[in-house]
All heavy atoms as an XYZ file, in Angstrom:
855
protein
N     100.243    125.633    100.930
C     100.001    124.293    101.004
C      98.575    123.955    100.411
O      98.315    122.934     99.603
C     100.119    123.561    102.344
C      99.957    122.058    102.219
S     100.695    121.170    103.442
C      99.594    119.960    103.848
N      97.710    124.882    100.551
C      96.324    124.709    100.161
C      96.316    124.527     98.636
O      95.671    123.647     98.180
C      95.608    125.998    100.505
C      94.155    126.161     99.979
N      93.106    125.342    100.460
C      93.669    126.772     98.880
C      91.985    125.512     99.740
N      92.381    126.358     98.769
N      97.042    125.397     97.833
C      97.052    125.193     96.404
C      97.713    124.001     95.982
O      97.329    123.499     94.978
C      97.705    126.429     95.741
C      96.804    127.691     95.869
O      95.649    127.637     95.835
N      97.430    128.841     95.866
N      98.706    123.555     96.681
C      99.459    122.315     96.411
C      98.690    121.122     96.466
O      98.587    120.314     95.627
C     100.756    122.164     97.140
O     101.539    123.303     97.014
C     101.522    120.952     96.882
N      97.920    121.044     97.531
C      97.031    119.857     97.636
C      95.956    119.845     96.724
O      95.571    118.771     96.161
C      96.416    119.873     99.169
C      97.248    119.444    100.233
C      96.498    119.535    101.633
C      97.826    118.090     99.966
N      95.388    121.080     96.323
C      94.325    121.209     95.348
C      94.907    120.700     93.947
O      94.241    119.902     93.231
C      93.694    122.520     95.281
C      92.624    122.756     96.237
N      91.249    122.395     96.004
C      92.694    123.052     97.544
C      90.588    122.717     96.997
N      91.418    123.092     97.978
N      96.114    121.137     93.681
C      96.667    120.781     92.389
C      96.924    119.217     92.280
O      96.634    118.683     91.255
C      97.952    121.634     92.119
C      97.766    123.015     91.848
C      99.185    123.678     91.811
C      98.880    125.244     91.530
N     100.233    126.020     91.532
N      97.498    118.639     93.340
C      97.752    117.342     93.380
C      96.469    116.479     93.267
O      96.273    115.570     92.517
C      98.537    116.846     94.617
C      98.701    115.440     94.752
C      99.564    114.899     93.602
C      99.537    115.195     96.086
N      95.499    116.953     93.906
C      94.095    116.177     93.891
C      93.583    116.289     92.498
O      93.053    115.312     91.944
C      93.110    116.951     94.809
C      91.810    116.307     95.060
C      91.594    115.230     96.057
C      90.692    116.619     94.296
C      90.396    114.558     96.141
C      89.487    115.976     94.503
C      89.369    114.942     95.404
O      88.250    114.280     95.478
N      93.726    117.320     91.806
C      93.248    117.557     90.521
C      94.023    116.675     89.472
O      93.429    116.067     88.545
C      93.252    118.998     90.021
C      92.233    119.904     90.689
C      92.358    121.358     90.388
O      93.365    121.689     89.644
O      91.601    122.108     90.985
N      95.210    116.636     89.743
C      96.186    115.652     88.686
C      95.710    114.188     89.088
O      95.539    113.441     88.085
C      97.634    115.851     89.162
C      98.517    114.586     88.562
C      98.152    117.172     88.705
N      95.389    113.804     90.278
C      94.902    112.551     90.591
C      93.617    112.228     89.910
O      93.442    111.193     89.327
C      94.889    112.200     92.113
C      96.347    112.301     92.699
C      94.229    110.928     92.376
C      96.312    112.254     94.204
N      92.763    113.209     90.043
C      91.428    113.083     89.311
C      91.585    112.815     87.869
O      90.934    112.105     87.181
C      90.496    114.218     89.604
C      89.886    114.339     90.961
C      89.039    115.590     91.080
O      89.516    116.624     90.907
N      87.888    115.328     91.597
N      92.434    113.702     87.251
C      92.668    113.562     85.774
C      93.344    112.147     85.391
O      92.921    111.701     84.335
C      93.585    114.646     85.297
O      94.995    114.592     85.697
N      94.107    111.615     86.249
C      94.709    110.374     85.976
C      93.793    109.292     86.009
O      93.564    108.298     85.212
C      95.855    109.980     86.903
C      97.179    110.938     86.929
C      97.865    110.700     85.569
N      99.113    111.223     85.637
C      99.424    112.476     85.261
N      98.429    113.239     84.897
N     100.605    113.040     85.405
N      92.728    109.413     86.906
C      91.574    108.477     86.929
C      90.764    108.608     85.715
O      90.189    107.659     85.124
C      90.753    108.708     88.212
C      89.638    107.651     88.351
C      88.716    107.908     89.575
O      88.348    109.160     89.763
N      88.443    107.001     90.335
N      90.405    109.842     85.282
C      89.587    110.071     84.126
C      90.255    109.707     82.780
O      89.570    109.190     81.887
C      89.050    111.541     84.068
N      91.504    110.003     82.771
C      92.293    109.764     81.419
C      93.486    108.950     81.757
O      94.543    109.472     81.973
C      92.628    111.118     80.779
C      91.383    111.932     80.541
C      91.768    113.317     80.002
O      92.845    113.648     79.663
O      90.763    114.191     80.173
N      93.418    107.636     81.871
C      94.518    106.907     82.259
C      95.730    107.005     81.362
O      95.580    107.196     80.159
C      94.159    105.431     82.292
C      92.573    105.627     82.482
C      92.206    106.831     81.796
N      96.950    107.021     81.939
C      98.170    107.070     81.177
C      99.045    105.775     81.546
O      99.066    105.403     82.638
C      99.095    108.249     81.526
C      98.413    109.601     81.298
S      99.171    110.949     81.964
C     100.867    110.785     81.321
N      99.499    105.148     80.491
C     100.159    103.824     80.660
C     101.251    103.834     81.699
O     101.386    102.932     82.517
C     100.751    103.318     79.324
C     101.121    101.919     79.325
C     101.501    101.367     77.981
O     100.785    101.721     77.068
O     102.554    100.644     77.962
N     102.129    104.902     81.776
C     103.234    104.852     82.544
C     103.000    105.575     83.913
O     103.984    105.823     84.681
C     104.403    105.642     81.890
O     104.018    106.948     81.580
N     101.736    105.726     84.263
C     101.296    106.533     85.442
C     101.173    105.600     86.705
O     100.380    104.650     86.691
C     100.228    107.366     85.295
O      99.617    107.860     86.522
N     101.908    105.835     87.750
C     101.779    105.114     88.987
C     100.327    105.277     89.512
O      99.766    104.272     90.037
C     102.788    105.511     90.027
C     102.536    104.750     91.398
C     102.850    103.430     91.593
C     102.252    105.610     92.472
C     102.546    102.820     92.753
C     102.007    104.911     93.775
C     102.369    103.536     93.834
O     102.033    103.009     95.049
N      99.859    106.485     89.476
C      98.472    106.816     89.909
C      97.454    105.984     89.184
O      96.593    105.243     89.821
C      98.194    108.232     89.789
O      99.157    109.060     90.492
C      96.792    108.557     90.328
N      97.594    105.864     87.902
C      96.784    105.009     87.027
C      96.897    103.508     87.408
O      95.829    102.799     87.357
C      96.982    105.167     85.527
S      96.634    106.894     85.004
N      98.115    103.011     87.781
C      98.278    101.704     88.127
C      97.483    101.514     89.437
O      96.791    100.457     89.449
C      99.845    101.481     88.411
C      99.959    100.236     89.119
C      99.973     98.934     88.579
C     100.370    100.347     90.574
C     100.162     97.903     89.429
C     100.703     99.112     91.282
C     100.536     97.958     90.742
O     100.670     96.812     91.391
N      97.558    102.331     90.292
C      96.778    102.104     91.523
C      95.214    102.083     91.300
O      94.569    101.212     91.856
C      97.055    103.294     92.530
C      98.303    103.378     93.142
C      98.582    104.647     94.011
C      98.754    102.183     94.070
N      94.808    102.917     90.530
C      93.368    102.946     90.168
C      93.054    101.626     89.409
O      91.866    100.990     89.769
C      92.927    104.089     89.333
C      92.707    105.359     89.978
C      93.501    106.545     89.666
C      91.979    105.485     91.133
C      93.342    107.709     90.353
C      91.901    106.645     91.857
C      92.514    107.782     91.539
N      93.783    101.186     88.573
C      93.592     99.882     87.850
C      93.612     98.663     88.691
O      92.882     97.718     88.505
C      94.612     99.656     86.637
O      95.857     99.262     87.238
N      94.346     98.727     89.869
C      94.366     97.687     90.742
C      93.233     97.604     91.770
O      92.982     96.720     92.460
C      95.732     97.577     91.481
C      96.915     97.534     90.629
C      96.798     96.145     89.881
O      96.765     95.063     90.606
N      96.717     96.047     88.502
N      92.575     98.770     91.901
C      91.355     98.942     92.701
C      91.679     99.432     94.220
O      92.806     99.634     94.606
N      90.490     99.453     94.931
C      90.615     99.978     96.276
C      91.471     99.206     97.227
O      92.185     99.791     98.064
C      89.196    100.061     96.869
C      88.977    100.666     98.266
C      89.579    102.091     98.204
C      87.609    100.680     98.672
N      91.449     97.901     96.986
C      92.302     97.057     98.082
C      93.820     97.473     97.917
O      94.448     97.540     98.876
C      92.096     95.627     97.752
C      90.813     95.034     98.356
O      90.141     95.641     98.961
O      90.454     93.887     98.015
N      94.305     97.592     96.711
C      95.684     98.031     96.476
C      95.882     99.420     97.016
O      97.017     99.704     97.701
C      96.042     97.931     94.881
C      97.463     98.282     94.667
C      98.305     97.352     95.218
C      99.743     97.466     94.694
N     100.692     96.405     95.052
N      95.138    100.336     96.771
C      95.137    101.725     97.241
C      95.221    101.679     98.755
O      96.078    102.272     99.391
C      94.018    102.554     96.771
C      94.096    102.707     95.247
C      93.973    104.015     97.472
C      92.882    103.272     94.577
N      94.437    100.834     99.343
C      94.399    100.927    100.897
C      95.597    100.233    101.349
O      96.169    100.514    102.477
C      93.111    100.089    101.340
C      91.818    100.846    101.048
C      90.653     99.899    101.417
C      91.742    102.169    101.671
N      96.101     99.134    100.735
C      97.296     98.446    101.052
C      98.442     99.413    101.118
O      99.321     99.458    102.139
C      97.602     97.303    100.156
C      98.861     96.492    100.620
C      99.146     95.356     99.554
C     100.363     94.748     99.905
N     100.678     93.612     98.898
N      98.602    100.200    100.052
C      99.687    101.134     99.870
C      99.538    102.206    101.044
O     100.534    102.741    101.695
C      99.673    101.894     98.657
C     100.164    100.949     97.469
C     101.430    100.278     97.730
C     102.664    101.380     97.716
N     103.868    100.884     97.930
N      98.205    102.722    101.405
C      98.060    103.633    102.489
C      98.622    103.044    103.804
O      99.168    103.882    104.532
N      98.307    101.865    104.197
C      98.747    101.147    105.215
C     100.281    101.093    105.338
O     100.791    101.335    106.362
N     100.839    100.741    104.204
C     102.376    100.588    104.162
C     102.995    101.993    104.475
O     103.886    102.110    105.171
C     102.827    100.183    102.865
C     102.444     98.664    102.459
C     102.869     98.297    101.179
O     103.382     99.089    100.394
O     102.435     97.182    100.712
N     102.465    103.067    103.821
C     102.899    104.350    104.084
C     102.688    104.895    105.504
O     103.542    105.506    106.047
C     102.305    105.353    103.038
C     102.628    105.030    101.615
C     104.168    105.027    101.269
O     104.992    105.691    102.040
O     104.519    104.378    100.336
N     101.615    104.525    106.038
C     101.379    104.825    107.504
C     102.461    104.257    108.342
O     102.931    104.902    109.210
C      99.983    104.318    107.947
O      99.005    104.928    107.363
N     102.870    103.012    108.172
C     103.887    102.360    108.878
C     105.186    103.023    108.682
O     105.924    103.190    109.615
C     103.950    100.869    108.571
O     102.715    100.100    108.772
N     105.561    103.409    107.362
C     106.743    104.070    107.101
C     106.805    105.418    107.818
O     107.814    105.892    108.282
C     106.898    104.156    105.606
C     107.096    102.871    105.023
C     107.232    102.846    103.504
O     107.171    103.829    102.934
O     107.294    101.597    102.892
N     105.658    106.099    107.910
C     105.700    107.428    108.690
C     106.054    107.223    110.118
O     106.934    107.954    110.726
C     104.311    108.058    108.554
C     104.113    109.206    109.675
C     104.078    108.589    107.158
N     105.514    106.174    110.766
C     105.765    105.959    112.161
C     107.312    105.494    112.336
O     108.004    106.038    113.257
C     104.843    104.558    112.634
C     103.402    105.092    112.701
C     105.393    104.125    113.960
C     102.471    103.909    112.819
N     107.810    104.700    111.481
C     109.289    104.307    111.669
C     110.128    105.530    111.467
O     111.092    105.649    112.152
C     109.564    103.207    110.548
C     108.822    101.948    110.862
C     111.092    102.972    110.351
C     108.821    100.840    109.911
N     109.743    106.367    110.408
C     110.632    107.472    110.204
C     110.619    108.435    111.381
O     111.595    109.079    111.844
C     110.205    108.312    108.909
N     109.384    108.615    112.048
C     109.257    109.444    113.179
C     110.095    108.914    114.319
O     110.707    109.610    115.144
C     107.795    109.597    113.525
N     110.032    107.607    114.443
C     110.708    106.903    115.580
C     112.204    107.042    115.405
O     113.065    107.292    116.351
C     110.325    105.465    115.644
C     111.061    104.640    116.753
C     110.820    103.201    116.446
C     112.141    102.353    116.341
N     113.355    102.764    115.950
N     112.682    107.126    114.146
C     114.086    107.122    113.828
C     114.727    108.529    113.885
O     115.860    108.724    113.679
C     114.500    106.539    112.402
C     114.279    105.030    112.524
O     114.356    104.387    113.520
N     114.050    104.382    111.299
N     113.872    109.488    114.208
C     114.233    110.875    114.379
C     115.020    111.391    113.121
O     116.115    111.958    113.305
C     115.071    111.078    115.653
C     115.210    112.561    116.015
O     114.363    113.296    115.803
O     116.292    112.821    116.716
N     114.450    111.235    112.002
C     115.070    111.606    110.693
C     114.080    112.682    110.017
O     113.173    112.098    109.286
C     115.528    110.469    109.871
C     116.111    110.911    108.545
O     116.113    112.113    108.254
O     116.581    109.918    107.883
N     114.181    113.872    110.340
C     113.154    114.737    109.756
C     113.035    114.786    108.232
O     111.864    114.894    107.738
C     113.746    116.167    110.274
C     114.553    115.825    111.339
C     115.208    114.588    111.103
N     114.056    114.652    107.628
C     113.926    114.644    106.068
C     113.236    113.337    105.528
O     112.329    113.468    104.841
C     115.325    114.681    105.430
C     115.358    114.819    103.834
C     116.647    114.960    103.364
O     117.640    115.593    104.023
O     116.867    114.478    102.231
N     113.554    112.176    106.207
C     112.771    111.078    105.819
C     111.393    111.020    106.265
O     110.552    110.658    105.525
C     113.509    109.780    106.458
N     111.055    111.632    107.460
C     109.697    111.788    107.857
C     108.887    112.602    106.936
O     107.759    112.283    106.693
C     109.813    112.415    109.295
C     108.348    112.536    109.976
C     107.691    111.357    110.019
C     108.560    113.097    111.443
N     109.414    113.737    106.575
C     108.738    114.566    105.604
C     108.319    113.904    104.237
O     107.250    113.936    103.768
C     109.335    115.921    105.315
C     108.822    116.777    104.210
C     109.502    116.856    106.574
N     109.336    113.176    103.819
C     109.159    112.281    102.514
C     107.976    111.252    102.737
O     107.190    111.111    101.932
N     108.015    110.579    103.926
C     107.020    109.551    104.233
C     105.673    110.083    104.416
O     104.725    109.605    103.955
C     107.552    108.641    105.394
C     108.736    107.875    105.166
C     108.695    106.991    103.942
O     107.640    106.644    103.542
O     109.726    106.508    103.550
N     105.623    111.286    105.043
C     104.247    112.065    105.224
C     103.873    112.350    103.759
O     102.568    112.222    103.477
C     104.467    113.270    106.146
C     104.711    112.764    107.632
C     103.192    114.241    106.114
C     105.068    113.917    108.482
N     104.684    112.834    103.046
C     104.337    113.262    101.534
C     103.685    111.987    100.850
O     102.615    112.141    100.202
N     104.378    110.882    101.027
C     103.897    109.687    100.373
C     102.504    109.214    100.855
O     101.594    108.895    100.238
C     104.868    108.469    100.565
C     106.188    108.653     99.847
O     106.210    109.470     98.965
O     107.123    107.898    100.191
N     102.346    109.436    102.205
C     101.044    108.956    102.877
C      99.939    110.037    102.368
O      98.886    109.509    102.034
C     101.171    109.024    104.374
C      99.847    108.727    105.098
C      99.222    107.348    104.813
C     100.100    108.948    106.646
N     100.266    111.257    102.382
C      99.173    112.170    101.976
C      98.782    112.036    100.559
O      97.516    111.945    100.159
C      99.758    113.717    102.091
C      98.799    114.661    101.437
C      99.902    113.975    103.562
N      99.759    111.603     99.670
C      99.412    111.261     98.252
C      98.499    110.066     98.247
O      97.486    110.063     97.443
C     100.732    111.023     97.428
C     100.463    110.190     96.148
C      99.970    110.792     95.061
C     100.698    108.784     96.144
C      99.744    110.060     93.914
C     100.369    108.076     95.014
C     100.087    108.688     93.877
O      99.689    107.938     92.848
N      98.850    109.066     98.948
C      98.086    107.884     98.959
C      96.641    108.065     99.543
O      95.630    107.519     98.950
C      98.753    106.642     99.566
C      99.771    106.082     98.659
N     101.154    106.436     98.683
C      99.899    105.111     97.721
C     101.830    105.994     97.833
N     101.117    105.038     97.212
N      96.531    108.946    100.449
C      95.326    109.271    100.961
C      94.402    110.037    100.009
O      93.130    109.863     99.857
C      95.374    110.182    102.237
C      95.899    109.298    103.490
C      96.283    110.344    104.600
C      94.998    108.268    103.998
N      94.995    110.988     99.331
C      94.325    111.729     98.201
C      93.816    110.726     97.125
O      92.771    110.875     96.521
C      95.178    112.782     97.547
C      95.506    113.949     98.496
C      96.494    114.875     97.849
C      94.212    114.721     98.990
N      94.631    109.667     96.726
C      94.233    108.761     95.742
C      93.089    107.967     96.320
O      92.011    107.799     95.606
C      95.343    107.754     95.408
C      94.863    106.570     94.543
C      96.477    108.365     94.645
N      93.078    107.631     97.534
C      91.835    106.931     98.174
C      90.602    107.853     98.166
O      89.481    107.384     97.767
C      92.176    106.556     99.588
C      90.983    105.859    100.326
S      91.166    105.556    102.006
C      91.500    107.291    102.621
N      90.790    109.125     98.373
C      89.741    110.065     98.525
C      89.099    110.106     97.088
O      87.820    110.121     96.842
C      90.089    111.461     98.952
C      90.460    111.437    100.396
S      91.142    113.141    100.900
C      89.652    114.138    100.604
N      89.901    110.258     95.945
C      89.423    110.298     94.649
C      88.681    108.992     94.261
O      87.601    109.053     93.864
C      90.583    110.643     93.631
C      90.092    110.351     92.202
C      91.118    111.943     93.851
N      89.230    107.825     94.681
C      88.653    106.633     94.360
C      87.268    106.519     94.988
O      86.321    105.927     94.421
C      89.534    105.372     94.863
C      88.975    104.136     94.731
C      88.736    103.579     93.239
O      89.302    104.120     92.356
O      87.972    102.646     93.119
N      87.181    106.996     96.236
C      85.909    106.886     97.075
C      84.968    108.097     96.853
O      83.951    108.359     97.368
C      86.273    106.677     98.465
C      87.036    105.471     98.813
C      86.466    104.235     98.402
N      85.148    103.918     99.016
C      84.220    103.021     98.618
N      84.485    102.310     97.542
N      83.175    102.784     99.384
N      85.440    108.989     95.809
C      84.740    110.240     95.399
C      84.413    111.056     96.563
O      83.278    111.706     96.832
C      83.394    109.816     94.777
C      83.581    109.018     93.477
C      82.352    108.604     92.861
O      81.243    108.836     93.383
O      82.460    107.986     91.774
N      85.353    111.267     97.500
C      85.321    112.239     98.591
C      86.088    113.594     98.102
O      87.199    113.510     97.883
C      86.142    111.754     99.787
C      85.681    110.353    100.179
C      86.103    112.666    101.034
C      84.255    110.289    100.739
N      85.296    114.677     97.994
C      85.924    115.864     97.496
C      86.872    116.409     98.713
O      86.647    116.279     99.795
C      84.790    116.758     97.227
C      83.608    116.214     98.045
C      83.902    114.761     98.239
N      88.019    117.086     98.134
C      88.902    117.714     99.090
C      88.206    118.688     99.915
O      88.598    118.904    101.035
C      89.952    118.275     98.354
C      91.219    118.741     99.041
C      91.878    117.624     99.887
C      92.337    119.161     98.038
N      87.266    119.415     99.455
C      86.516    120.424    100.231
C      85.774    119.728    101.418
O      85.665    120.509    102.438
C      85.472    121.118     99.329
C      86.147    121.995     98.258
C      86.611    121.120     96.957
O      86.282    119.938     96.828
O      87.394    121.754     96.347
N      85.395    118.431    101.304
C      84.771    117.825    102.533
C      85.872    117.738    103.666
O      85.398    117.886    104.808
C      84.259    116.360    102.041
N      87.041    117.401    103.271
C      88.071    117.204    104.292
C      88.419    118.716    104.899
O      88.552    118.835    106.199
C      89.423    116.746    103.711
C      90.536    116.561    104.659
C      90.137    115.701    105.950
C      91.736    115.913    103.897
N      88.457    119.629    104.035
C      88.778    120.986    104.426
C      87.679    121.446    105.454
O      88.029    122.139    106.414
C      88.869    121.996    103.223
C      90.080    121.624    102.502
C      90.167    122.446    101.204
O      89.200    122.796    100.632
O      91.258    122.811    100.834
N      86.479    121.270    105.095
C      85.378    121.675    105.894
C      85.417    121.026    107.303
O      85.206    121.698    108.378
C      84.023    121.352    105.248
N      85.632    119.737    107.283
C      85.825    119.043    108.554
C      86.980    119.608    109.507
O      86.735    119.855    110.645
C      86.037    117.579    108.415
C      86.363    116.676    109.655
C      85.151    116.528    110.329
C      86.968    115.454    109.252
N      88.112    119.793    108.849
C      89.259    120.429    109.547
C      89.034    121.686    110.055
O      89.467    122.108    111.140
C      90.532    120.009    108.804
C      90.963    118.744    108.500
C      92.274    118.797    107.480
C      91.271    117.971    109.666
N      88.477    122.505    109.182
C      88.064    123.923    109.519
C      87.040    123.832    110.805
O      87.280    124.648    111.704
C      87.400    124.664    108.429
C      87.162    125.991    108.643
O      88.131    126.798    109.115
O      85.998    126.527    108.445
N      86.081    123.096    110.667
C      85.208    122.864    111.868
C      85.803    122.467    113.161
O      85.644    123.092    114.241
C      84.009    122.014    111.573
N      86.663    121.554    113.116
C      87.460    121.079    114.214
C      88.362    122.142    114.785
O      88.594    122.156    115.950
C      88.209    119.848    113.888
C      87.355    118.557    113.700
C      88.132    117.248    113.547
N      87.319    116.180    113.285
C      87.743    114.932    113.103
N      89.065    114.739    112.900
N      86.883    113.959    113.023
N      88.975    122.960    113.889
C      89.884    123.887    114.232
C      89.205    124.995    115.192
O      89.957    125.728    115.841
C      90.668    124.608    113.129
O      89.782    125.407    112.455
N      87.933    125.138    115.107
C      87.266    126.157    115.814
C      86.631    125.686    117.182
O      86.220    126.466    117.858
C      85.972    126.638    114.994
C      86.432    127.328    113.740
C      85.351    127.636    112.730
C      85.929    128.296    111.487
N      85.132    128.464    110.429
N      86.829    124.411    117.439
C      86.328    123.829    118.672
C      87.302    124.281    119.825
O      88.479    124.267    119.673
C      86.290    122.344    118.508
C      85.163    121.832    117.766
C      84.986    120.311    117.861
C      83.906    119.810    117.036
N      83.763    118.367    117.243
N      86.821    124.512    120.962
C      87.530    124.717    122.131
C      87.057    123.807    123.131
O      85.966    123.522    123.407
C      87.305    126.266    122.595
C      87.676    127.182    121.598
C      87.967    126.467    123.878
C      87.367    128.750    121.839
N      88.154    123.290    123.942
C      87.705    122.410    124.987
C      87.326    120.981    124.430
O      86.288    120.528    124.881
N      87.943    120.555    123.426
C      87.553    119.341    122.715
C      88.374    118.095    123.322
O      88.426    117.087    122.706
C      87.802    119.252    121.216
C      86.974    118.312    120.586
O      86.013    117.768    120.876
N      87.602    117.896    119.435
N      88.803    118.295    124.535
C      89.508    117.030    125.161
C      88.555    116.011    125.510
O      87.573    116.170    126.142
C      90.203    117.450    126.425
C      91.026    116.490    127.102
C      92.187    115.910    126.255
C      91.553    116.948    128.387
N      88.889    114.770    124.945
C      87.963    113.635    125.089
C      88.396    112.890    126.363
O      89.489    112.996    126.736
C      87.946    112.696    124.059
C      87.416    113.266    122.655
C      87.424    112.407    121.496
C      86.646    113.127    120.421
N      87.048    112.711    119.042
N      87.465    112.304    127.010
C      87.719    111.356    128.202
C      88.482    110.234    127.728
O      88.179    109.631    126.755
C      86.481    110.930    128.750
O      85.560    112.034    129.102
C      86.798    110.229    130.068
N      89.717    110.054    128.446
C      90.707    109.008    128.006
C      90.221    107.664    128.847
O      89.862    107.757    129.912
C      92.040    109.339    128.363
C      92.615    110.536    127.667
C      92.717    111.753    128.057
C      93.038    110.206    126.274
C      93.218    112.782    127.325
C      93.677    111.210    125.598
C      93.706    112.447    126.128
N      90.391    106.648    128.074
C      90.128    105.276    128.652
C      91.428    105.042    129.488
O      92.447    105.550    129.365
C      90.025    104.210    127.635
C      88.911    104.394    126.623
N      87.624    104.046    127.071
C      88.745    104.870    125.456
C      86.796    104.420    126.142
N      87.444    104.702    125.079
N      91.296    104.126    130.494
C      92.277    103.704    131.350
C      93.621    103.356    130.517
O      94.670    103.724    130.867
C      91.892    102.640    132.320
C      92.892    102.259    133.260
C      92.501    101.135    134.209
C      93.598    100.766    135.096
N      93.479     99.499    135.831
N      93.460    102.533    129.468
C      94.526    102.028    128.785
C      95.358    103.235    128.127
O      96.543    103.136    127.946
C      94.061    101.017    127.763
C      93.242    101.619    126.639
C      95.297    100.252    127.201
N      94.535    104.177    127.695
C      95.181    105.449    127.064
C      96.071    106.185    128.042
O      97.107    106.660    127.768
C      94.118    106.330    126.486
C      93.371    105.721    125.324
O      93.953    104.976    124.638
O      92.178    106.274    125.128
N      95.635    106.248    129.268
C      96.447    106.976    130.235
C      97.706    106.180    130.671
O      98.600    106.812    131.144
C      95.553    107.235    131.531
C      94.708    108.466    131.400
C      93.860    108.724    132.678
N      92.466    108.423    132.246
C      91.579    107.740    132.914
N      91.899    107.165    134.091
N      90.367    107.615    132.598
N      97.622    104.897    130.541
C      98.850    103.998    130.978
C      99.779    103.833    129.943
O     100.761    103.192    130.208
C      98.201    102.833    131.569
C      97.405    103.001    132.890
C      96.837    101.733    133.292
O      96.866    100.621    132.597
O      96.183    101.737    134.419
N      99.536    104.279    128.688
C     100.411    104.012    127.666
C     101.266    105.170    127.270
O     100.972    106.302    127.662
C      99.730    103.484    126.358
O      98.885    104.437    125.831
């Protein structure tokens, strides 16, 4: 998956640098950050619904859509993929990272 994410990130970067008329990615960039964020929000909701509906194939598809839109947002905001990798790598090395839950978290 590491190579796949990097390749997709690079394609998204190239679409931003060299727009193509028929590219959905270029359309998102041309519409700006608000449109990119709106699509990310929509995809987040679709992931939740697919998970609730217990449809693994649909869930994987929606997760793919969400990851794509998150990568578009990262490119738009100039966040390198390596920054995310470094954060996740650091978090994976933590032990005993259980946070104190608020009362509302325990009751839901």
